[in-house]
C-alpha positions in Angstrom: 0.0 0.0 0.0 0.9 3.6 -0.4 0.8 5.1 3.1 0.6 8.8 4.1 2.3 9.1 7.5 1.6 11.9 9.9 2.8 12.6 13.5 0.9 15.6 14.9 2.9 15.9 18.2 6.4 15.7 16.7 7.5 15.1 13.1 10.1 12.4 12.6 12.2 15.2 11.2 12.0 17.3 14.3 15.5 18.5 15.5 15.0 17.6 19.2 15.6 14.0 20.1 12.9 12.2 22.1 11.3 8.9 22.5 8.3 10.2 20.5 10.5 11.1 17.5 12.3 7.8 17.7 9.1 5.8 17.8 7.7 7.7 14.8 10.8 6.9 12.8 10.7 3.3 13.9 7.1 3.0 12.9 7.9 4.3 9.4 10.8 1.8 9.2 8.6 -1.1 10.2 5.9 -0.1 7.6 8.5 0.0 4.9 10.0 -3.3 6.0 6.4 -4.7 5.8 6.5 -3.8 2.1 4.5 -0.5 2.1 5.5 2.7 0.4 5.6 5.3 3.2 5.8 9.1 2.8 5.6 11.8 5.4 2.6 13.7 4.3 2.8 16.8 6.6 4.9 18.4 9.3 2.2 20.5 10.7 2.6 20.4 14.5 -0.8 20.4 16.3 0.5 20.5 19.9 -1.9 22.5 22.1 -0.6 24.0 25.3 -4.1 25.3 26.2 -7.5 24.4 24.8 -8.0 27.9 23.3 -5.0 27.3 21.0 -7.3 25.2 18.8 -8.8 28.3 17.1 -5.6 29.5 15.6 -4.5 26.0 14.7 -7.7 25.4 12.8 -6.8 28.0 10.2 -3.4 26.4 9.6 -5.0 22.9 9.4 -7.5 24.1 6.8 -4.8 25.4 4.6 -2.7 22.2 5.0 -5.6 20.0 4.1 -6.1 22.0 0.9 -2.4 21.6 0.1 -2.4 17.9 0.6 -5.6 17.4 -1.5 -4.1 19.4 -4.3 -0.9 17.2 -4.1 -3.0 14.0 -4.3 -4.8 15.3 -7.4 -1.4 15.3 -9.1 0.5 12.4 -7.5 -2.4 10.1 -6.7 -4.3 9.3 -3.6 -2.7 6.9 -1.0 -4.4 3.8 0.3 -4.1 4.8 3.9 -3.5 7.7 6.3 -1.4 6.5 9.2 -1.4 8.9 12.3 1.1 8.3 15.0 0.3 9.3 18.6 -2.8 11.5 18.5 -4.2 12.5 21.9 -6.1 15.3 23.4 -3.2 17.8 23.2 -2.1 16.7 19.7 -5.2 16.0 17.6 -5.1 14.9 14.0 -6.8 17.8 12.3 -5.9 16.6 8.8 -6.3 12.9 8.4 -9.9 12.1 9.3 -11.3 14.7 6.9 -9.0 13.7 4.1 -9.7 10.0 4.6 -13.4 10.6 4.4 -13.3 12.8 1.4 -11.1 10.4 -0.6 -12.5 7.1 0.7 -9.2 5.7 2.1 -8.3 3.8 5.2 -7.5 5.7 8.4 -5.2 4.2 11.1 -3.9 5.5 14.4 -1.0 4.1 16.4 -0.3 4.9 20.1 -3.4 7.0 20.5 -4.4 7.5 24.1 -7.6 8.7 25.9 -8.4 9.3 29.5 -11.8 10.7 30.7 -10.2 12.6 33.5 -9.0 15.2 31.0 -12.6 16.3 30.4 -12.7 18.1 33.7 -9.5 20.0 33.0 -10.9 22.1 30.1 -10.3 19.6 27.4 -13.8 18.2 26.9 -14.1 19.5 23.3 -10.7 18.1 22.3 -11.5 14.8 24.0 -14.9 14.5 22.2 -13.2 15.1 18.8 -10.5 12.5 19.7 -13.2 9.9 20.5 -14.9 10.6 17.1 -11.5 10.1 15.4 -10.8 6.8 17.3 -14.3 5.5 16.4 -13.9 6.4 12.8 -10.5 4.8 12.4 -10.2 1.6 10.4 -8.0 0.4 13.3 -6.3 1.9 16.4 -2.9 0.2 17.1 -2.3 0.2 20.8 1.2 -0.2 22.1 0.2 -0.7 25.7 -2.7 -2.5 27.4 -3.3 0.8 29.3 -4.0 2.6 26.1 -6.2 -0.2 24.7 -8.4 -0.2 27.8 -8.5 3.6 27.8 -9.7 3.8 24.2 -12.4 1.2 24.6 -13.6 2.9 27.8 -14.3 6.1 25.9 -15.1 4.6 22.5 -16.5 1.1 22.9 -17.1 0.7 19.1 -13.5 1.6 18.2 -11.5 -1.1 16.5 -8.2 -1.9 18.4 -5.2 -4.1 17.9 -2.1 -4.6 20.0 1.5 -4.0 18.9 4.2 -4.2 21.6 6.8 -1.4 21.7 9.8 -2.3 19.6 13.3 -1.0 18.5 15.8 -1.5 15.8 18.4 -3.4 18.0 21.2 -3.5 15.4 23.5 -0.8 17.0 23.2 -2.5 20.4 23.7 -6.0 19.2 26.8 -5.0 17.3 28.7 -4.5 20.6 29.5 -7.6 22.6 28.6 -7.0 26.3 31.7 -6.2 28.3 30.3 -5.0 31.6 32.5 -3.4 34.2 31.5 -4.7 37.7 29.3 -2.2 39.5 28.9 0.2 36.6 25.3 1.4 36.5 23.8 3.3 33.6 20.9 5.6 32.8 19.9 7.4 29.6 17.4 10.3 29.9 16.8 13.9 29.1 17.2 16.4 31.9 14.0 18.4 32.2 11.3 19.2 34.8 8.4 16.9 35.4 8.5 13.1 35.2 12.1 13.0 34.2 13.2 15.0 37.2 11.0 12.9 39.5 12.9 9.8 38.2 16.3 11.5 38.6 15.3 12.5 42.2 14.2 9.0 43.1 17.4 7.4 41.6 19.7 9.8 43.4 17.8 9.1 46.7 18.1 5.3 46.2 21.8 5.4 45.3 22.5 7.5 48.4 21.4 4.5 50.4 24.0 2.2 48.7 27.2 4.0 49.4 28.5 1.0 51.3 28.6 -0.9 48.0 31.1 -0.4 45.1 29.3 1.2 42.2 29.5 4.1 39.7 26.7 5.4 37.5 27.1 6.6 33.9 24.5 9.2 33.1 23.8 9.8 29.4 21.7 12.8 28.7 21.4 16.6 28.9 18.9 19.4 29.2 17.9 22.6 30.8 17.6 20.9 34.2 21.2 19.6 34.2 22.3 21.8 37.1 19.4 20.5 39.3 20.2 16.9 38.3 23.9 17.3 39.2 22.9 18.8 42.5 20.7 15.8 43.3 23.7 13.4 42.8 26.3 15.5 44.6 25.8 13.7 47.9 27.1 10.5 46.3 30.6 12.0 46.5 33.5 12.3 44.0 34.1 9.6 41.4 30.6 8.0 41.7 29.0 9.7 38.7 30.2 10.0 35.1 28.4 12.7 33.3 28.4 11.9 29.5 26.0 14.6 28.3 24.0 14.0 25.1 25.5 11.4 22.8 24.8 9.9 19.4 23.0 6.6 19.1 26.3 4.9 18.2 28.0 6.3 21.3 25.1 5.3 23.5 25.3 1.7 22.3 29.1 1.7 22.9 28.7 3.1 26.4 25.9 0.8 27.4 28.0 -2.3 26.3 30.5 -1.4 29.1 27.8 -1.2 31.8 26.3 -3.9 34.0 22.8 -2.7 35.1 20.3 -0.1 33.8 18.7 2.0 36.5 15.8 4.3 35.8 12.7 4.5 38.0 10.4 5.4 35.1 8.0 7.9 36.7 5.2 8.6 34.2 6.9 6.7 31.3 4.6 5.8 28.5 6.8 2.8 28.2 10.4 3.9 27.5 12.3 2.8 24.4 15.6 3.4 26.4 14.7 0.3 28.4 14.6 -1.9 25.3 17.9 -0.4 24.0 19.6 -1.1 27.3 18.3 -4.7 27.4 19.5 -5.2 23.8 22.9 -4.1 25.0 22.7 -6.9 27.6 21.7 -4.9 30.7 19.0 -6.1 33.1 16.8 -3.3 34.3 15.7 -2.0 37.7 12.6 0.2 37.3 9.2 0.7 38.9 6.1 -1.3 38.1 4.5 2.0 36.9 2.7 3.4 33.9 3.8 1.6 30.7 7.1 0.3 32.0 5.9 -3.3 32.4 5.3 -3.3 28.7 9.0 -3.2 28.0 10.6 -5.0 31.0 9.7 -8.5 32.0 9.8 -8.7 35.8 11.9 -11.6 37.0 13.2 -12.4 33.5 14.9 -9.3 32.1 14.9 -7.1 35.2 13.1 -6.2 38.4 10.1 -3.9 38.8 9.5 -2.5 42.2 6.3 -1.1 43.7 5.6 2.5 42.6 7.1 5.1 44.9 8.9 2.6 47.2 12.4 4.0 47.3 13.6 1.4 49.8 12.4 -1.4 47.5 14.1 0.3 44.6 17.4 0.6 46.4 17.2 -3.0 47.6 16.7 -4.2 44.0 19.8 -2.4 42.8 21.8 -3.8 45.8 20.7 -7.3 45.0 22.2 -7.1 41.5 25.4 -5.5 42.8 25.9 -8.4 45.2 24.8 -11.3 42.9 26.8 -11.3 39.6 25.4 -14.7 38.5 21.9 -13.4 38.7 22.8 -10.2 37.0 24.5 -12.0 34.1 21.6 -14.5 33.6 19.1 -11.7 33.5 21.3 -9.7 31.2 21.4 -12.6 28.7 17.6 -12.9 28.8 17.3 -9.1 28.4 19.5 -9.2 25.2 17.3 -12.0 23.7 14.1 -10.3 24.7 14.9 -6.9 23.2 17.2 -8.1 20.4 14.8 -10.7 19.0 11.3 -10.6 20.4 11.0 -6.8 20.3 13.0 -6.2 17.2 12.0 -4.5 13.9 11.3 -7.7 12.0 8.5 -9.1 14.2 7.0 -5.6 14.6 6.9 -5.3 10.8 5.3 -8.7 10.4 2.7 -7.7 13.1 2.0 -4.4 11.4 1.6 -6.1 8.0 -1.0 -8.5 9.4 -3.0 -5.7 11.1 -3.1 -3.5 8.0 -3.9 -6.4 5.7 -7.0 -7.1 7.8 -8.1 -3.5 8.5 -7.4 -1.5 5.4 -8.6 -2.4 1.9 -5.7 -1.9 -0.6 -5.3 -1.7 -4.4 -6.8 1.7 -5.2 -6.9 2.3 -8.9 -5.7 5.9 -8.6 -2.7 5.1 -6.5 0.5 6.5 -8.0 
């Protein structure tokens, strides 16, 4: 099929790295590997900071729909519009209308809905989102939490599951050579959930100063000063600040580490967990939000109760004092992320979902 791909929150070409940008790129890769012809149809960003922002965005969306329709009259109409990550703050103001007008399939991936946003001034945006989800040929859910949320708000919506995945090649290219006691984390430094995780991690590590460890921190951001202050009580030599690194550099650094530590406050799921596991690192995280979708408790890592810093610190300590267990889980983690959650099985799953949900073979497809 010819697929028009759109990511309203953040274009795959956006200059700022993030998990959202990476997943959009991976989704395009998987669709192409499944045999489809994929093109980025628009880079209009529909992120709404406040509900009232919708009025101004509507004008831009109208002009963009007209531009796309004119392009299709010349180049041919696609078989399917594929929207990655629509939600109440990043609605798809283009695809549903164009799909209806041109009689093509409409697909969402990683859409999310929660009724609690209605009482926060977003009722109109939420209602429009539910209409979009019900209209869709299929909504591809990457977490069980999203699947349940969508069906709670739109019982007639068509849903399918696709577990989070990565392209593990960079990480599998490095043979694991872990330094004993070397912990690792990869995360942007910004206020909100990321800072909450940094705060919890620093607190947990401060309780383990009787054990030999260092922590390699990969990432940067406007809150770096705050993050460094959180880790200062660990003392000199405990923390290696690597800053922002390329994907190749991250893979090389992770291959030298023994354990991935990131609490995961508010994580949708966290592709960094899969990357670390592909590098051969077991994970210590919380059983919170979407983290259980990417870490198999007891097999590829340990998930501790949400908010329990003592349990989190104890889980890290258990790995630091039991190398055989750490190594066994690291091997399982590498198999899990490197094979089960790799691009190839994701592409096969996507192909199956689209084959069943979207009619193909339009006569006017160029």
